[in-house]
N, CA, C and O atoms as a Tripos MOL2 file, in Angstrom:
@<TRIPOS>MOLECULE
protein
  256   255    64     0     0
PROTEIN
NO_CHARGES

@<TRIPOS>ATOM
      1 N          13.1110   -1.0870    2.4960 N.3       1 MET1
      2 CA         12.7860   -2.2650    2.3370 C.3       1 MET1
      3 C          12.3040   -2.3350    0.7050 C.2       1 MET1
      4 O          11.4760   -1.4760    0.4010 O.2       1 MET1
      5 N          12.5620   -2.8990    0.0440 N.am      2 ARG2
      6 CA         12.1940   -3.1570   -1.6400 C.3       2 ARG2
      7 C          11.0770   -3.6720   -1.9430 C.2       2 ARG2
      8 O          10.3050   -3.9130   -1.0150 O.2       2 ARG2
      9 N          10.7300   -3.9410   -3.1330 N.am      3 ILE3
     10 CA          9.3620   -4.3890   -3.5130 C.3       3 ILE3
     11 C           9.0270   -5.5520   -3.3540 C.2       3 ILE3
     12 O           7.9350   -6.1120   -3.2540 O.2       3 ILE3
     13 N          10.4880   -6.0160   -3.3330 N.am      4 LYS4
     14 CA         10.1060   -8.0460   -3.2020 C.3       4 LYS4
     15 C           9.6340   -8.2280   -1.7990 C.2       4 LYS4
     16 O           8.6470   -8.9070   -1.5170 O.2       4 LYS4
     17 N          10.4900   -7.4950   -0.7940 N.am      5 GLY5
     18 CA          9.9320   -7.7220    0.6030 C.3       5 GLY5
     19 C           8.4990   -7.2120    1.2500 C.2       5 GLY5
     20 O           7.8290   -7.6340    2.1920 O.2       5 GLY5
     21 N           8.3290   -6.1310    0.3380 N.am      6 ALA6
     22 CA          7.0080   -5.3150    0.2770 C.3       6 ALA6
     23 C           5.8710   -6.3590   -0.3350 C.2       6 ALA6
     24 O           5.1310   -6.8660    0.5070 O.2       6 ALA6
     25 N           5.7070   -6.6500   -1.4370 N.am      7 MET7
     26 CA          4.9230   -7.5540   -2.0550 C.3       7 MET7
     27 C           4.6770   -8.8500   -1.3350 C.2       7 MET7
     28 O           3.5180   -9.2640   -1.2940 O.2       7 MET7
     29 N           5.6810   -9.5660   -0.7390 N.am      8 THR8
     30 CA          5.6440  -10.5000    0.3310 C.3       8 THR8
     31 C           4.4850  -10.5710    1.6900 C.2       8 THR8
     32 O           3.6620  -11.4180    2.0360 O.2       8 THR8
     33 N           4.9120   -9.1670    2.2610 N.am      9 ILE9
     34 CA          3.8930   -8.7140    3.3820 C.3       9 ILE9
     35 C           2.5700   -8.7400    2.9510 C.2       9 ILE9
     36 O           1.6550   -9.3130    3.5430 O.2       9 ILE9
     37 N           2.4410   -7.8630    1.4960 N.am     10 LEU10
     38 CA          1.0180   -7.5310    0.5580 C.3      10 LEU10
     39 C           0.2720   -8.6110    0.8050 C.2      10 LEU10
     40 O          -0.8380   -8.6750    1.3340 O.2      10 LEU10
     41 N           1.0910   -9.6140    0.3040 N.am     11 ASN11
     42 CA          0.1800  -11.0440   -0.5570 C.3      11 ASN11
     43 C           0.3570  -11.7150    0.6170 C.2      11 ASN11
     44 O          -0.1490  -12.7840    0.2750 O.2      11 ASN11
     45 N           0.7960  -11.9320    2.0660 N.am     12 LYS12
     46 CA          0.3220  -12.7430    2.8550 C.3      12 LYS12
     47 C          -0.7400  -12.0960    3.7500 C.2      12 LYS12
     48 O          -1.6320  -12.7440    4.2970 O.2      12 LYS12
     49 N          -0.5300  -10.3640    3.8950 N.am     13 ARG13
     50 CA         -1.3640   -9.8180    4.4130 C.3      13 ARG13
     51 C          -2.6770  -10.2190    3.7670 C.2      13 ARG13
     52 O          -3.2980  -10.8900    4.5920 O.2      13 ARG13
     53 N          -3.2700  -10.1060    2.7880 N.am     14 ALA14
     54 CA         -3.8950  -10.4770    1.8630 C.3      14 ALA14
     55 C          -4.6360  -11.8100    1.8330 C.2      14 ALA14
     56 O          -5.8590  -11.9480    1.8230 O.2      14 ALA14
     57 N          -3.6870  -12.7940    1.8190 N.am     15 GLU15
     58 CA         -4.3930  -14.0950    2.3050 C.3      15 GLU15
     59 C          -4.7940  -14.3090    3.3670 C.2      15 GLU15
     60 O          -5.6690  -15.1740    3.4070 O.2      15 GLU15
     61 N          -4.4050  -13.7010    4.6340 N.am     16 PHE16
     62 CA         -5.1390  -13.3720    5.8990 C.3      16 PHE16
     63 C          -6.6330  -12.9450    5.7090 C.2      16 PHE16
     64 O          -7.5880  -13.4260    6.3180 O.2      16 PHE16
     65 N          -6.6660  -12.1440    4.9370 N.am     17 PHE17
     66 CA         -7.9540  -11.4350    4.7370 C.3      17 PHE17
     67 C          -8.8560  -12.3600    4.2420 C.2      17 PHE17
     68 O          -9.9540  -12.6310    4.7280 O.2      17 PHE17
     69 N          -8.2200  -12.9460    3.0150 N.am     18 GLY18
     70 CA         -8.9270  -13.7300    1.8120 C.3      18 GLY18
     71 C          -9.6020  -13.1220    0.6710 C.2      18 GLY18
     72 O         -10.6950  -13.2710    0.1250 O.2      18 GLY18
     73 N          -8.0780  -12.0290    0.4160 N.am     19 THR19
     74 CA         -8.4740  -10.9260   -0.8660 C.3      19 THR19
     75 C          -7.2100  -10.9090   -1.7720 C.2      19 THR19
     76 O          -6.3030  -11.7410   -1.8140 O.2      19 THR19
     77 N          -7.3400   -9.9560   -2.3660 N.am     20 THR20
     78 CA         -6.3970   -9.7390   -3.4810 C.3      20 THR20
     79 C          -5.7110   -8.6440   -2.9730 C.2      20 THR20
     80 O          -6.2330   -7.7270   -2.3390 O.2      20 THR20
     81 N          -4.0440   -8.7920   -3.3740 N.am     21 VAL21
     82 CA         -3.6690   -7.5380   -2.7510 C.3      21 VAL21
     83 C          -3.7530   -5.9220   -3.4570 C.2      21 VAL21
     84 O          -3.2200   -4.8940   -3.0400 O.2      21 VAL21
     85 N          -4.5540   -6.1040   -4.5730 N.am     22 GLU22
     86 CA         -5.2090   -4.6950   -5.2010 C.3      22 GLU22
     87 C          -6.2570   -4.4410   -4.6850 C.2      22 GLU22
     88 O          -6.7940   -3.3890   -5.0300 O.2      22 GLU22
     89 N          -6.9360   -5.3070   -3.6690 N.am     23 GLU23
     90 CA         -8.3540   -5.0270   -2.8550 C.3      23 GLU23
     91 C          -7.3550   -4.2680   -1.5560 C.2      23 GLU23
     92 O          -7.4540   -3.0680   -1.3040 O.2      23 GLU23
     93 N          -6.4920   -5.1180   -0.8820 N.am     24 LEU24
     94 CA         -5.9860   -4.8500    0.4370 C.3      24 LEU24
     95 C          -5.6660   -3.2040    0.0950 C.2      24 LEU24
     96 O          -6.2360   -2.3050    0.7130 O.2      24 LEU24
     97 N          -4.8540   -3.0000   -0.7810 N.am     25 VAL25
     98 CA         -4.2250   -1.6630   -1.4620 C.3      25 VAL25
     99 C          -5.5890   -0.4480   -1.3380 C.2      25 VAL25
    100 O          -5.5940    0.6310   -0.7460 O.2      25 VAL25
    101 N          -6.6120   -1.0760   -2.0930 N.am     26 GLN26
    102 CA         -7.8370   -0.2370   -2.4100 C.3      26 GLN26
    103 C          -8.2780   -0.2030   -0.7680 C.2      26 GLN26
    104 O          -8.4830    0.9920   -0.5580 O.2      26 GLN26
    105 N          -8.5150   -0.9240    0.4570 N.am     27 TRP27
    106 CA         -8.8130   -0.4340    1.2540 C.3      27 TRP27
    107 C          -8.1630    0.2080    2.1560 C.2      27 TRP27
    108 O          -8.7390    0.7550    3.0970 O.2      27 TRP27
    109 N          -6.2910    0.2360    1.9140 N.am     28 ILE28
    110 CA         -5.8620    0.8910    2.8770 C.3      28 ILE28
    111 C          -5.9970    2.5190    2.1320 C.2      28 ILE28
    112 O          -6.0540    3.5780    2.7570 O.2      28 ILE28
    113 N          -6.0200    2.3870    0.9820 N.am     29 ASP29
    114 CA         -6.6720    4.1180    0.1480 C.3      29 ASP29
    115 C          -7.6460    4.4760    0.7240 C.2      29 ASP29
    116 O          -7.6520    5.5780    1.2730 O.2      29 ASP29
    117 N          -8.7120    3.6660    0.7580 N.am     30 ASN30
    118 CA         -9.6860    4.1170    1.5780 C.3      30 ASN30
    119 C         -10.0230    4.3100    3.1620 C.2      30 ASN30
    120 O         -11.1120    4.2870    3.7360 O.2      30 ASN30
    121 N          -8.7900    4.4970    3.6340 N.am     31 GLY31
    122 CA         -8.8800    4.4980    5.2180 C.3      31 GLY31
    123 C          -8.7690    3.3600    6.2790 C.2      31 GLY31
    124 O          -8.8220    3.4330    7.5070 O.2      31 GLY31
    125 N          -8.5930    2.2440    5.4210 N.am     32 PHE32
    126 CA         -8.3530    1.3020    6.4610 C.3      32 PHE32
    127 C          -7.1360    1.0540    6.9530 C.2      32 PHE32
    128 O          -6.1010    1.0810    6.2870 O.2      32 PHE32
    129 N          -7.2730    0.6580    8.8350 N.am     33 ASP33
    130 CA         -5.9900    0.6940    9.2470 C.3      33 ASP33
    131 C          -5.6360   -0.2080    9.2200 C.2      33 ASP33
    132 O          -6.4410   -1.1380    9.2650 O.2      33 ASP33
    133 N          -4.2920   -0.4640    9.1330 N.am     34 GLU34
    134 CA         -3.2980   -1.8180    9.1350 C.3      34 GLU34
    135 C          -1.7130   -1.2700   10.4000 C.2      34 GLU34
    136 O          -1.2710   -0.1920   10.7980 O.2      34 GLU34
    137 N          -1.3790   -2.6190   10.5960 N.am     35 ASN35
    138 CA         -0.2120   -2.2210   11.2620 C.3      35 ASN35
    139 C           0.9110   -1.9020   10.6420 C.2      35 ASN35
    140 O           0.7770   -1.9630    9.4190 O.2      35 ASN35
    141 N           1.9860   -1.5800   11.0040 N.am     36 HIS36
    142 CA          3.2930   -0.5620   10.2320 C.3      36 HIS36
    143 C           3.9570   -1.3740    9.5240 C.2      36 HIS36
    144 O           4.6320   -0.8060    8.6650 O.2      36 HIS36
    145 N           4.0440   -2.6200    9.5450 N.am     37 THR37
    146 CA          4.8490   -3.3390    8.5180 C.3      37 THR37
    147 C           4.0180   -3.1290    7.4520 C.2      37 THR37
    148 O           4.4720   -2.5750    6.4510 O.2      37 THR37
    149 N           2.8450   -3.4910    7.5020 N.am     38 THR38
    150 CA          1.8480   -3.4050    6.0000 C.3      38 THR38
    151 C           1.9520   -2.0190    5.4530 C.2      38 THR38
    152 O           2.2220   -1.7970    4.2730 O.2      38 THR38
    153 N           1.6930   -0.9390    6.4970 N.am     39 LEU39
    154 CA          1.5140    0.2140    5.9420 C.3      39 LEU39
    155 C           3.1860    0.6130    5.2360 C.2      39 LEU39
    156 O           3.3080    1.4880    4.3780 O.2      39 LEU39
    157 N           3.9790    0.0750    5.5930 N.am     40 VAL40
    158 CA          5.2950    0.3100    4.9910 C.3      40 VAL40
    159 C           5.4140   -0.4930    3.5540 C.2      40 VAL40
    160 O           5.9250    0.0580    2.5790 O.2      40 VAL40
    161 N           5.0660   -1.4040    3.5200 N.am     41 ALA41
    162 CA          5.0060   -2.1640    2.1750 C.3      41 ALA41
    163 C           3.5040   -1.5140    1.3840 C.2      41 ALA41
    164 O           3.1410   -1.4430    0.2100 O.2      41 ALA41
    165 N           3.1570   -1.2820    2.1360 N.am     42 TYR42
    166 CA          2.0330   -0.5080    0.8760 C.3      42 TYR42
    167 C           2.4570    1.0200    0.2860 C.2      42 TYR42
    168 O           1.9680    1.5110   -0.7310 O.2      42 TYR42
    169 N           3.6400    1.7720    1.2850 N.am     43 GLU43
    170 CA          3.7230    3.0220    0.8130 C.3      43 GLU43
    171 C           5.1850    2.3920   -0.4870 C.2      43 GLU43
    172 O           5.4000    2.9610   -1.5570 O.2      43 GLU43
    173 N           5.8640    1.3150   -0.0490 N.am     44 VAL44
    174 CA          7.0700    0.9050   -0.8150 C.3      44 VAL44
    175 C           5.9700    0.7300   -2.6120 C.2      44 VAL44
    176 O           6.2790    1.2260   -3.6960 O.2      44 VAL44
    177 N           4.9580    0.0300   -2.3460 N.am     45 TYR45
    178 CA          4.5490   -0.4000   -3.6480 C.3      45 TYR45
    179 C           3.7910    0.5650   -4.3780 C.2      45 TYR45
    180 O           3.6050    0.6160   -5.5940 O.2      45 TYR45
    181 N           3.3520    1.3710   -3.4220 N.am     46 LYS46
    182 CA          2.9150    2.8610   -4.4210 C.3      46 LYS46
    183 C           3.8490    3.4760   -4.9060 C.2      46 LYS46
    184 O           3.6130    3.9610   -6.0130 O.2      46 LYS46
    185 N           5.0400    3.6790   -4.4070 N.am     47 MET47
    186 CA          6.1270    3.9870   -5.0290 C.3      47 MET47
    187 C           6.7040    3.2990   -6.1370 C.2      47 MET47
    188 O           7.5140    3.9590   -6.7890 O.2      47 MET47
    189 N           6.5230    2.3600   -6.4330 N.am     48 ASP48
    190 CA          6.5190    0.9270   -7.0470 C.3      48 ASP48
    191 C           6.2390    1.3300   -8.1340 C.2      48 ASP48
    192 O           7.0260    1.3630   -9.0790 O.2      48 ASP48
    193 N           4.3940    1.9060   -8.1710 N.am     49 GLN49
    194 CA          3.5690    1.9850   -9.0740 C.3      49 GLN49
    195 C           3.5560    3.1180   -9.6750 C.2      49 GLN49
    196 O           2.6770    3.2190  -10.5300 O.2      49 GLN49
    197 N           4.3700    4.1980   -9.4920 N.am     50 GLY50
    198 CA          4.8090    5.5320   -9.9700 C.3      50 GLY50
    199 C           4.2100    6.4390   -8.8920 C.2      50 GLY50
    200 O           4.0880    7.5900   -9.3120 O.2      50 GLY50
    201 N           3.8700    6.2990   -7.8520 N.am     51 TYR51
    202 CA          3.0530    7.6050   -7.2340 C.3      51 TYR51
    203 C           4.0770    8.0650   -6.4370 C.2      51 TYR51
    204 O           5.0710    7.3950   -6.1560 O.2      51 TYR51
    205 N           3.8790    9.1120   -6.0900 N.am     52 ARG52
    206 CA          4.2090    9.9060   -4.4950 C.3      52 ARG52
    207 C           3.2550   10.5310   -4.0140 C.2      52 ARG52
    208 O           2.1750   10.8540   -4.5090 O.2      52 ARG52
    209 N           3.8720   10.7600   -2.6160 N.am     53 TRP53
    210 CA          3.1680   11.2420   -1.7090 C.3      53 TRP53
    211 C           2.9900   12.9490   -1.9400 C.2      53 TRP53
    212 O           3.9820   13.6310   -2.1980 O.2      53 TRP53
    213 N           1.9770   13.3950   -1.8500 N.am     54 SER54
    214 CA          1.8120   14.9700   -1.9550 C.3      54 SER54
    215 C           1.4240   15.4800   -0.7070 C.2      54 SER54
    216 O           2.2710   16.2150   -0.2000 O.2      54 SER54
    217 N           0.4590   15.3190   -0.1000 N.am     55 GLY55
    218 CA          0.1100   15.7800    1.2520 C.3      55 GLY55
    219 C          -0.1880   17.2580    1.3980 C.2      55 GLY55
    220 O           0.1570   17.9180    2.3780 O.2      55 GLY55
    221 N          -0.8970   17.7640    0.2850 N.am     56 GLU56
    222 CA         -0.9120   19.1560   -0.0410 C.3      56 GLU56
    223 C          -2.4140   19.2700   -0.7120 C.2      56 GLU56
    224 O          -2.8250   18.6300   -1.6800 O.2      56 GLU56
    225 N          -3.1300   20.2690    0.0740 N.am     57 ASN57
    226 CA         -4.4160   20.4250   -0.9290 C.3      57 ASN57
    227 C          -5.3110   19.2510   -0.5990 C.2      57 ASN57
    228 O          -5.9890   18.9540   -1.5830 O.2      57 ASN57
    229 N          -5.5650   18.4160    0.5430 N.am     58 PHE58
    230 CA         -6.1270   17.0230    0.6600 C.3      58 PHE58
    231 C          -5.9050   16.1720    0.1020 C.2      58 PHE58
    232 O          -6.6590   15.2020    0.1690 O.2      58 PHE58
    233 N          -4.4090   16.1480   -0.9520 N.am     59 GLU59
    234 CA         -3.9360   15.1020   -1.7420 C.3      59 GLU59
    235 C          -3.1010   13.9820   -1.3580 C.2      59 GLU59
    236 O          -1.9850   14.2950   -0.9430 O.2      59 GLU59
    237 N          -3.3390   12.9500   -1.3940 N.am     60 THR60
    238 CA         -2.3460   11.8430   -0.5770 C.3      60 THR60
    239 C          -1.6660   11.5410   -2.0610 C.2      60 THR60
    240 O          -1.2550   12.4590   -2.7710 O.2      60 THR60
    241 N          -1.6020   10.2290   -2.4190 N.am     61 TRP61
    242 CA         -0.6420    9.7560   -3.6090 C.3      61 TRP61
    243 C          -1.0480   10.2400   -4.7140 C.2      61 TRP61
    244 O          -2.2190   10.0120   -5.0170 O.2      61 TRP61
    245 N          -0.1850   11.0600   -5.6520 N.am     62 VAL62
    246 CA         -0.7890   11.3880   -7.0770 C.3      62 VAL62
    247 C           0.7090   10.8040   -7.9220 C.2      62 VAL62
    248 O           1.8420   10.4850   -7.5620 O.2      62 VAL62
    249 N          -0.0120   10.8810   -9.1780 N.am     63 VAL63
    250 CA          1.4460   10.1450  -10.1550 C.3      63 VAL63
    251 C           2.0900   11.1390  -10.3120 C.2      63 VAL63
    252 O           1.6870   12.3010  -10.2650 O.2      63 VAL63
    253 N           3.5920   10.5890  -10.5960 N.am     64 LYS64
    254 CA          4.4740   11.7310  -10.9280 C.3      64 LYS64
    255 C           4.5240   12.3440  -12.2280 C.2      64 LYS64
    256 O           5.2810   13.2920  -12.4350 O.2      64 LYS64
@<TRIPOS>BOND
     1     1     2 1
     2     2     3 1
     3     3     4 2
     4     3     5 am
     5     5     6 1
     6     6     7 1
     7     7     8 2
     8     7     9 am
     9     9    10 1
    10    10    11 1
    11    11    12 2
    12    11    13 am
    13    13    14 1
    14    14    15 1
    15    15    16 2
    16    15    17 am
    17    17    18 1
    18    18    19 1
    19    19    20 2
    20    19    21 am
    21    21    22 1
    22    22    23 1
    23    23    24 2
    24    23    25 am
    25    25    26 1
    26    26    27 1
    27    27    28 2
    28    27    29 am
    29    29    30 1
    30    30    31 1
    31    31    32 2
    32    31    33 am
    33    33    34 1
    34    34    35 1
    35    35    36 2
    36    35    37 am
    37    37    38 1
    38    38    39 1
    39    39    40 2
    40    39    41 am
    41    41    42 1
    42    42    43 1
    43    43    44 2
    44    43    45 am
    45    45    46 1
    46    46    47 1
    47    47    48 2
    48    47    49 am
    49    49    50 1
    50    50    51 1
    51    51    52 2
    52    51    53 am
    53    53    54 1
    54    54    55 1
    55    55    56 2
    56    55    57 am
    57    57    58 1
    58    58    59 1
    59    59    60 2
    60    59    61 am
    61    61    62 1
    62    62    63 1
    63    63    64 2
    64    63    65 am
    65    65    66 1
    66    66    67 1
    67    67    68 2
    68    67    69 am
    69    69    70 1
    70    70    71 1
    71    71    72 2
    72    71    73 am
    73    73    74 1
    74    74    75 1
    75    75    76 2
    76    75    77 am
    77    77    78 1
    78    78    79 1
    79    79    80 2
    80    79    81 am
    81    81    82 1
    82    82    83 1
    83    83    84 2
    84    83    85 am
    85    85    86 1
    86    86    87 1
    87    87    88 2
    88    87    89 am
    89    89    90 1
    90    90    91 1
    91    91    92 2
    92    91    93 am
    93    93    94 1
    94    94    95 1
    95    95    96 2
    96    95    97 am
    97    97    98 1
    98    98    99 1
    99    99   100 2
   100    99   101 am
   101   101   102 1
   102   102   103 1
   103   103   104 2
   104   103   105 am
   105   105   106 1
   106   106   107 1
   107   107   108 2
   108   107   109 am
   109   109   110 1
   110   110   111 1
   111   111   112 2
   112   111   113 am
   113   113   114 1
   114   114   115 1
   115   115   116 2
   116   115   117 am
   117   117   118 1
   118   118   119 1
   119   119   120 2
   120   119   121 am
   121   121   122 1
   122   122   123 1
   123   123   124 2
   124   123   125 am
   125   125   126 1
   126   126   127 1
   127   127   128 2
   128   127   129 am
   129   129   130 1
   130   130   131 1
   131   131   132 2
   132   131   133 am
   133   133   134 1
   134   134   135 1
   135   135   136 2
   136   135   137 am
   137   137   138 1
   138   138   139 1
   139   139   140 2
   140   139   141 am
   141   141   142 1
   142   142   143 1
   143   143   144 2
   144   143   145 am
   145   145   146 1
   146   146   147 1
   147   147   148 2
   148   147   149 am
   149   149   150 1
   150   150   151 1
   151   151   152 2
   152   151   153 am
   153   153   154 1
   154   154   155 1
   155   155   156 2
   156   155   157 am
   157   157   158 1
   158   158   159 1
   159   159   160 2
   160   159   161 am
   161   161   162 1
   162   162   163 1
   163   163   164 2
   164   163   165 am
   165   165   166 1
   166   166   167 1
   167   167   168 2
   168   167   169 am
   169   169   170 1
   170   170   171 1
   171   171   172 2
   172   171   173 am
   173   173   174 1
   174   174   175 1
   175   175   176 2
   176   175   177 am
   177   177   178 1
   178   178   179 1
   179   179   180 2
   180   179   181 am
   181   181   182 1
   182   182   183 1
   183   183   184 2
   184   183   185 am
   185   185   186 1
   186   186   187 1
   187   187   188 2
   188   187   189 am
   189   189   190 1
   190   190   191 1
   191   191   192 2
   192   191   193 am
   193   193   194 1
   194   194   195 1
   195   195   196 2
   196   195   197 am
   197   197   198 1
   198   198   199 1
   199   199   200 2
   200   199   201 am
   201   201   202 1
   202   202   203 1
   203   203   204 2
   204   203   205 am
   205   205   206 1
   206   206   207 1
   207   207   208 2
   208   207   209 am
   209   209   210 1
   210   210   211 1
   211   211   212 2
   212   211   213 am
   213   213   214 1
   214   214   215 1
   215   215   216 2
   216   215   217 am
   217   217   218 1
   218   218   219 1
   219   219   220 2
   220   219   221 am
   221   221   222 1
   222   222   223 1
   223   223   224 2
   224   223   225 am
   225   225   226 1
   226   226   227 1
   227   227   228 2
   228   227   229 am
   229   229   230 1
   230   230   231 1
   231   231   232 2
   232   231   233 am
   233   233   234 1
   234   234   235 1
   235   235   236 2
   236   235   237 am
   237   237   238 1
   238   238   239 1
   239   239   240 2
   240   239   241 am
   241   241   242 1
   242   242   243 1
   243   243   244 2
   244   243   245 am
   245   245   246 1
   246   246   247 1
   247   247   248 2
   248   247   249 am
   249   249   250 1
   250   250   251 1
   251   251   252 2
   252   251   253 am
   253   253   254 1
   254   254   255 1
   255   255   256 2
@<TRIPOS>SUBSTRUCTURE
     1 MET1         2 RESIDUE 1 A MET
     2 ARG2         6 RESIDUE 1 A ARG
     3 ILE3        10 RESIDUE 1 A ILE
     4 LYS4        14 RESIDUE 1 A LYS
     5 GLY5        18 RESIDUE 1 A GLY
     6 ALA6        22 RESIDUE 1 A ALA
     7 MET7        26 RESIDUE 1 A MET
     8 THR8        30 RESIDUE 1 A THR
     9 ILE9        34 RESIDUE 1 A ILE
    10 LEU10       38 RESIDUE 1 A LEU
    11 ASN11       42 RESIDUE 1 A ASN
    12 LYS12       46 RESIDUE 1 A LYS
    13 ARG13       50 RESIDUE 1 A ARG
    14 ALA14       54 RESIDUE 1 A ALA
    15 GLU15       58 RESIDUE 1 A GLU
    16 PHE16       62 RESIDUE 1 A PHE
    17 PHE17       66 RESIDUE 1 A PHE
    18 GLY18       70 RESIDUE 1 A GLY
    19 THR19       74 RESIDUE 1 A THR
    20 THR20       78 RESIDUE 1 A THR
    21 VAL21       82 RESIDUE 1 A VAL
    22 GLU22       86 RESIDUE 1 A GLU
    23 GLU23       90 RESIDUE 1 A GLU
    24 LEU24       94 RESIDUE 1 A LEU
    25 VAL25       98 RESIDUE 1 A VAL
    26 GLN26      102 RESIDUE 1 A GLN
    27 TRP27      106 RESIDUE 1 A TRP
    28 ILE28      110 RESIDUE 1 A ILE
    29 ASP29      114 RESIDUE 1 A ASP
    30 ASN30      118 RESIDUE 1 A ASN
    31 GLY31      122 RESIDUE 1 A GLY
    32 PHE32      126 RESIDUE 1 A PHE
    33 ASP33      130 RESIDUE 1 A ASP
    34 GLU34      134 RESIDUE 1 A GLU
    35 ASN35      138 RESIDUE 1 A ASN
    36 HIS36      142 RESIDUE 1 A HIS
    37 THR37      146 RESIDUE 1 A THR
    38 THR38      150 RESIDUE 1 A THR
    39 LEU39      154 RESIDUE 1 A LEU
    40 VAL40      158 RESIDUE 1 A VAL
    41 ALA41      162 RESIDUE 1 A ALA
    42 TYR42      166 RESIDUE 1 A TYR
    43 GLU43      170 RESIDUE 1 A GLU
    44 VAL44      174 RESIDUE 1 A VAL
    45 TYR45      178 RESIDUE 1 A TYR
    46 LYS46      182 RESIDUE 1 A LYS
    47 MET47      186 RESIDUE 1 A MET
    48 ASP48      190 RESIDUE 1 A ASP
    49 GLN49      194 RESIDUE 1 A GLN
    50 GLY50      198 RESIDUE 1 A GLY
    51 TYR51      202 RESIDUE 1 A TYR
    52 ARG52      206 RESIDUE 1 A ARG
    53 TRP53      210 RESIDUE 1 A TRP
    54 SER54      214 RESIDUE 1 A SER
    55 GLY55      218 RESIDUE 1 A GLY
    56 GLU56      222 RESIDUE 1 A GLU
    57 ASN57      226 RESIDUE 1 A ASN
    58 PHE58      230 RESIDUE 1 A PHE
    59 GLU59      234 RESIDUE 1 A GLU
    60 THR60      238 RESIDUE 1 A THR
    61 TRP61      242 RESIDUE 1 A TRP
    62 VAL62      246 RESIDUE 1 A VAL
    63 VAL63      250 RESIDUE 1 A VAL
    64 LYS64      254 RESIDUE 1 A LYS
């Protein structure tokens, strides 16, 4: 999936909840459970924003 497809999915999901994409991403950052497609789009969005997955020492997404 590329960023254009990821943004389409995130925009539709945010519209479903009546929020913005940034708020939806913040919810997912804080542990909000979503379906698989939305989580994949979230990961693509985070990587496009300059983050990478760490997974060490209880870190999640860190700036490159």
